[in-house]
C-alpha positions as CSV (number, residue, x, y, z in Angstrom):
1,M,3.7,-7.2,-9.0
2,I,5.4,-9.0,-6.2
3,V,6.8,-7.8,-2.8
4,E,10.4,-8.2,-3.9
5,E,9.9,-5.3,-6.4
6,I,8.9,-2.7,-3.8
7,M,10.5,-3.8,-0.5
8,K,13.3,-1.9,1.1
9,Q,16.3,-4.3,1.3
10,N,18.6,-2.1,3.4
11,V,16.8,-2.7,6.7
12,T,17.7,-0.9,9.9
13,T,17.7,-3.5,12.8
14,L,18.6,-3.8,16.4
15,F,19.3,-6.7,18.8
16,P,17.0,-7.4,21.7
17,E,19.7,-6.3,24.2
18,D,20.1,-2.9,22.6
19,T,18.6,0.0,24.6
20,I,15.4,2.0,24.1
21,A,17.6,5.0,23.7
22,A,19.4,3.4,20.8
23,A,16.1,2.8,19.1
24,I,15.1,6.4,19.6
25,K,18.4,7.6,18.1
26,L,18.1,5.3,15.1
27,M,14.5,6.3,14.3
28,T,15.5,10.0,14.5
29,E,18.6,9.6,12.3
30,K,17.1,7.3,9.7
31,K,13.6,9.0,9.8
32,I,11.9,5.6,10.2
33,R,9.0,4.4,12.3
34,H,9.7,0.7,12.6
35,I,12.7,-1.3,13.6
36,P,12.8,-5.1,13.3
37,I,14.6,-6.8,16.2
38,V,16.8,-9.7,15.1
39,N,18.9,-12.5,16.6
40,N,22.5,-13.4,15.6
41,D,21.2,-15.4,12.6
42,Y,19.3,-12.3,11.3
43,G,16.0,-13.9,12.1
44,V,13.1,-11.7,13.2
45,I,12.2,-12.1,16.9
46,G,10.4,-8.8,17.5
47,L,9.4,-5.4,16.2
48,V,9.4,-1.9,17.7
49,S,7.4,1.0,16.4
50,D,7.5,4.7,17.1
51,R,4.3,4.2,19.1
52,D,6.0,1.6,21.3
53,I,8.8,4.1,21.9
54,K,6.3,6.9,22.8
55,D,4.5,4.6,25.2
56,A,7.8,3.6,26.9
57,A,9.6,6.9,27.0
58,P,9.2,9.0,30.2
59,S,7.2,12.2,30.1
60,I,9.2,15.3,29.5
61,F,7.8,16.6,32.8
62,H,9.5,13.8,34.7
63,L,12.5,13.1,32.4
64,D,15.1,13.5,35.2
65,E,13.2,11.2,37.5
66,H,12.9,8.3,34.9
67,K,15.9,9.0,32.6
68,G,17.3,5.5,33.4
69,E,14.2,3.9,31.7
70,L,15.7,4.7,28.3
71,D,18.6,2.3,29.2
72,N,16.3,-0.7,29.4
73,P,16.7,-3.3,26.7
74,I,14.5,-3.0,23.6
75,K,13.2,-6.5,24.2
76,S,11.2,-5.1,27.2
77,I,8.9,-3.2,24.9
78,M,9.1,-5.0,21.5
79,T,6.2,-6.9,19.9
80,T,7.0,-10.5,19.7
81,K,4.1,-11.8,17.6
82,V,5.3,-10.4,14.3
83,I,3.4,-10.9,11.1
84,T,5.8,-11.4,8.2
85,G,5.7,-11.8,4.4
86,H,7.8,-13.4,1.6
87,P,9.5,-11.7,-1.3
88,L,7.3,-13.7,-3.8
89,D,4.0,-12.6,-2.2
90,F,1.8,-10.5,-4.4
91,I,1.2,-6.9,-3.5
92,E,-2.5,-7.5,-3.4
93,E,-2.0,-10.2,-0.8
94,I,0.1,-8.2,1.6
95,A,-2.2,-5.2,1.2
96,A,-5.0,-7.5,2.4
97,V,-2.8,-8.5,5.4
98,F,-2.2,-4.8,6.2
99,Y,-6.0,-4.2,6.1
100,E,-7.0,-7.3,8.0
101,H,-4.5,-6.9,10.9
102,N,-4.4,-3.1,10.9
103,I,-0.6,-3.0,10.7
104,S,1.7,-0.4,9.2
105,C,4.8,-2.5,8.3
106,L,5.6,-6.0,7.3
107,P,9.1,-7.6,7.6
108,I,9.9,-9.8,4.6
109,I,11.5,-13.2,5.4
110,K,13.3,-15.6,3.2
111,D,14.9,-18.8,4.5
112,R,14.1,-17.6,8.0
113,K,16.2,-14.5,7.6
114,L,15.2,-10.8,7.2
115,V,15.6,-9.7,3.6
116,G,13.5,-6.6,3.5
117,I,10.6,-4.5,4.8
118,V,7.4,-3.0,3.4
119,T,5.6,-0.1,5.0
120,E,2.1,1.4,4.4
121,T,3.9,4.2,2.6
122,D,5.5,1.8,0.2
123,L,2.0,0.3,-0.6
124,L,0.5,3.8,-1.1
125,H,3.3,4.8,-3.6
126,T,2.8,1.5,-5.4
127,L,-0.9,2.0,-5.7
128,V,-0.4,5.4,-7.1
129,E,2.0,4.0,-9.7
130,L,-0.2,1.0,-10.6
131,T,-3.3,3.2,-11.2
132,G,-1.3,5.8,-13.2
133,A,-2.6,8.6,-10.9
134,N,0.9,10.2,-11.0
135,Q,0.7,10.7,-14.8
136,P,-1.4,13.1,-16.8
137,G,-4.7,11.5,-17.9
138,S,-8.4,11.1,-17.5
139,Q,-10.5,8.7,-15.5
140,I,-13.7,7.1,-16.8
141,E,-16.0,4.9,-14.8
142,V,-18.3,2.6,-16.7
143,R,-21.1,0.4,-15.2
144,V,-21.3,-2.9,-17.0
145,P,-23.2,-6.2,-16.5
146,N,-21.2,-8.7,-14.4
147,K,-20.4,-11.1,-17.2
148,A,-17.5,-12.2,-19.3
149,G,-16.2,-10.0,-22.1
150,M,-17.4,-6.6,-20.9
151,L,-13.8,-5.3,-20.3
152,C,-12.9,-6.3,-23.8
153,E,-16.0,-4.5,-25.2
154,V,-15.1,-1.3,-23.4
155,A,-11.5,-1.4,-24.4
156,S,-12.5,-2.0,-28.0
157,V,-14.5,1.2,-28.0
158,I,-11.7,3.2,-26.4
159,S,-9.2,1.9,-29.0
160,I,-11.3,3.5,-31.8
161,R,-10.0,6.9,-30.6
162,K,-6.4,5.4,-30.2
163,A,-6.4,6.5,-26.5
164,N,-3.8,4.7,-24.6
165,I,-5.1,2.8,-21.5
166,Q,-2.9,3.5,-18.5
167,S,-4.7,1.3,-15.9
168,V,-7.9,-0.6,-15.2
169,L,-9.6,-1.3,-11.9
170,V,-12.7,-3.4,-11.5
171,Y,-14.9,-3.6,-8.5
172,S,-18.5,-4.8,-7.8
173,D,-21.3,-2.3,-7.9
174,P,-22.1,-1.8,-4.2
175,K,-25.8,-1.2,-5.1
176,D,-26.3,-4.2,-7.4
177,E,-24.1,-7.3,-7.5
178,R,-25.3,-8.0,-11.0
179,Y,-23.0,-5.2,-12.2
180,K,-19.4,-4.2,-12.1
181,I,-17.7,-0.8,-12.2
182,L,-14.8,-0.5,-14.6
183,V,-12.4,2.4,-13.7
184,V,-10.4,3.1,-16.8
185,R,-7.6,5.7,-16.8
186,I,-6.7,6.8,-20.3
187,Q,-3.8,9.0,-21.6
188,T,-5.8,12.0,-22.7
189,M,-6.8,15.2,-21.1
190,N,-10.1,15.5,-23.0
191,P,-12.2,12.3,-22.7
192,I,-15.4,13.7,-24.2
193,A,-15.1,11.9,-27.5
194,V,-14.4,8.6,-25.8
195,I,-17.4,9.1,-23.5
196,E,-19.6,9.8,-26.4
197,D,-18.4,6.6,-28.2
198,L,-19.0,4.5,-25.0
199,K,-22.6,5.9,-24.7
200,K,-23.3,5.3,-28.4
201,A,-22.2,1.7,-27.8
202,G,-24.7,1.3,-25.1
203,H,-22.5,1.6,-22.0
204,Q,-23.4,3.5,-18.9
205,V,-20.8,6.1,-18.1
206,L,-20.9,7.0,-14.4
207,W,-18.0,9.4,-14.4
208,P,-17.2,12.1,-15.5
209,N,-20.7,13.5,-15.7
210,L,-20.1,16.2,-18.2
211,P,-22.7,18.7,-19.6
212,G,-24.3,17.1,-22.6
213,V,-22.7,13.7,-22.1
214,S,-23.8,12.8,-18.6
215,S,-25.4,9.4,-17.9
């Protein structure tokens, strides 16, 4: 899946000369947490978050004394070193960018112009959909040797029961790099028969650990 499929295309923006008060109003009305700051060519030159606003806004205990601070231009508090993505980037790649740089949104640029934005909430919703966690089903974790063909073997066993596979995740065994963990989500509410078949085929089922069929 690529960024273009999940990004929001109707992006709320401001110009650097707009006021901090205007940013507060927009965030409240649109219920958003980030506003890209653009130039006349719609190129991104900065980014303002709700955290930036909170840091810049005067305390409610001294609001009357510093009320004029909200009339300062947004460029006075915006972040200028903005990390951006491209519509054809893969979701996995931008998720790694979010993780590495500890950011919560990513403006998407094409031909030097802002065409969309992706937030950490968008990524979370996408992860839920990709894993099938929003659909009825059962999750099975199988520990297999780290070698070619193991996913095919596990899938072949599952197919015997005609259970539909909703998603598959693969990650290294944190305790032994010679093994992988296959996380298979299948469209059935009762996975006991599938677990029994996997164990009979010689596979180590880590989850679920059910009475009588535990590893």
